[in-house]
N, C-alpha and C positions, 0 to 999 in steps of 0.2 A: 234353459227354456224361458221365453217371454210371456208373458200376459196374453192371451187370445190365440196363441199357438194352437195349431190342432195338433193332435196325437193319435196313434192306433193304439186302443185298448185290447189287449189278448183276453184278459177274463177279469172277472171282479171278486173278491173275497171279502164278504163283512162289508166295512167302510173303505177297503183298499181297491185300488184299481192297478193290476199288472199292465204294463205299458210298453210298447217298442218307439224311443227315439233316436234317430239318428242313426238306425242299426244295431242299438242297446238295447237291452231289456232292463227295467227299472219299476219299482212301484211308488206310486204317490198316494194320498189321502184323497178320500171323495169330495173333504172340503174344499180342496183347490180344483177340482175336474166339474166342469158343467157339461153333461152328455147332450149331444145335437140328437136333431130329432130321427135320424137315421140312423145313429148308434145302438147296434144290440150287441154288448158285449157277450162272450160265451162264458158258462158257468166256470167257475175254477177248475170241477172236475172234469172238465172237457178236456184238459190239455193233460190229465194225468197219464202217465205211461205205464204205472203198475199195479193197476187195480186188477189184472187179470180176468177172472170169472166173477168178481164182486158186483152185485147190482144194487148194494145199500151202502152207502158211506156216510160215516160220523166224522166231520172234519173240525178238530180243535184248533184254533189258530190264536197266536197272542202277537203283538206288535215286537216285542223282543224276548230274550231269553229272562230277562231278568223280573218282569212283571208274573202276578199271580192271577191278572183277569184274562178272560179268555173269551173267544166267541166260538159258540159250538153252531154248527150249520149241518143238516143231515140233506141226503141226496137219493134219490132213487132212480134206477134207470126202467125207463117204460116204453114199450114199444121202440128199444134203441135208442132212446132219447134219454140223456139226464136231466131230471126236475129237482128243483129245490123244494124240501119238504117245510123245514121247519129253521128257524135262526132264535138262538137265545142266547144272554149272557151265562157265563160260566167262571168258573176259578179253578185253578192250578194248584199246585204245591206252594207254600209260603214264600219258597225261593223261588219260583217260578218253574220253566224249563230245563232240564238236567242235560249238559252237554256231553256228560258220561256218567248215566245213573248209578248211584251207590246206594247201600243200605243205609238208611237214617238221614239223608242229606237233605229232606224236606223239598225234593225238587219231582217234577213230573217228567219221566220219561218222554223223549220223542221219536217218532218212527212210526210204522204201519202196523196194525196187530188184529188178529182175528178175536171175536167176542166170543167169551166163554159161557158157564151159567150165569142165567140169571137169580138174584136172591131177594129177599125182602122179611121183615120181622111179622109181615102179615100174608093173607093169602094171594096166591097169583094175582095180579091187578089185570092180567088178560094177553101177557106175553106169549107168543110160539116159542121162544126160547125155552130149553132145559130150566126148570126152576126149583129152586132149594129154600124152603122157609127157615131161617134161623131160630136157633133155639138156645136157652139160657146156656148151653155147654160149648157152643161153637165158638172156635178161635182159627185164627189163621198165623200159621207158624213163620216167625221171623227170625228165629234163631240161626244163622248161618251154619253152624256147626252141625245141626240135629238133621238127619237123614230124610226128615218130612220138612224141610225147609220150602217155603213158600207152597204151601200146601193147606186145605180146608181141613182141620181135624175137630176133635170133640175133648174135652176134659175128662178126668185128671190126665195130666201129663205124665203120670209115672215116669219120669225119669227120659221120657223120649224127646225132650227141648226143655230150653230153658228160659226161654221168652216166646210169647205169641200174642198177638193181638185180638181182643174180644169182638166178638161179631154182633153181639148183642146190644148195639148202640144206636140212637136216633139217626144218625148219618147212613146206617145202614136199613133204613128203613124200606128202600127199595133200592135196587142197583144191578151192576152185574160187572161180573168179571173181563178185566181188559189182559188177555193173553200175552202178558210182557213176562220175560224170562222163563219161558217154558221148560227151558233145559236145567232151571232151577241151580244155575250157577251161584255156589256161596259168594255173599256179600254185592251181588248186581240189583237187589232191590226185591220185594214181595210185597204181596197184598197190595197189587195196584188195581184199584176200581174205577169205574163211573158210578157215582154214587148223588146223595141227597147234601146238599152244603151250598152255603151262598159268601163264605168269609174266605176260608183258604184249607188246604189240605195239606196232608203229610206227605203228598207224592200222588194222590189220585186226583181225579179230574170229576168237578161236581156241579150240579145246578139245582134250581127249585125243584121241591119234590114233584109238583106239578108238571115240569118239563120230563125228568126224569121217567115217569109213569107213561106220558105222551111216548116217550122214544122207546120204551119197552114194549108196549102195544104196537108199534110200528115194526120192529124190527123183526125178520123171517129169516131163521137158517136157512130155508130154501135159496134164498138169494144172495149167500156168502157174504154177509156183512163184514166190514173191515171197519177201523176208526184209525183215524191218520191224526197224529199230533204234532204240531210245527210252528214255530214262527214263521211269519207271514213271508219273509226275504227268503226263506228255505222250499216254498214249494216247489220248486223247480225240480227237487229231487225225486219229486212222486210222478 
């Protein structure tokens, strides 16, 4: 394409436009696009086909599979129309998104998931989700050989597992469970959360404590919220 050429914008996600050019779909950074006064691109969620009865969506995107940097956006359907609620910077696993998630790979899973229990080391900040306060004995079992793999349990182990993640840590001041690997398939990954953090994670998704609390207060189980995690280039899957 050449400078000054007009393009048809399908939708926008963060700093990326989804465009139609010569009958083909592609993506271009907003750094190289100037919207005309009449342009009003749809929200990215407007083109999603897999949302079912979800009326709240958390969208976590990255420029590619290998970056730990993410853009977090939240959307809510109001009177039949999607509205954008929040945009924030976030982080993924140290090695970015996973093509095929495995235990201990330091990668965050891609896909669409429902929202599980909210949690924190302090009192409920005002979320409508089921909320569980973390204690010093709380752990999440990551031992693939344990029958309790990928579940929240309490110490002592008493032989029930050989490895578990301590829940009583600052990263889990507030957060919620991403319902990944609900079948608890051994080795497919465990303890996938949305929590507090600004560097990188071991496979979760994180953002500032302020943003986590804001999202927790916004989430409403009656609106069937989901979280979608994907590189920008693969949003067509949803």
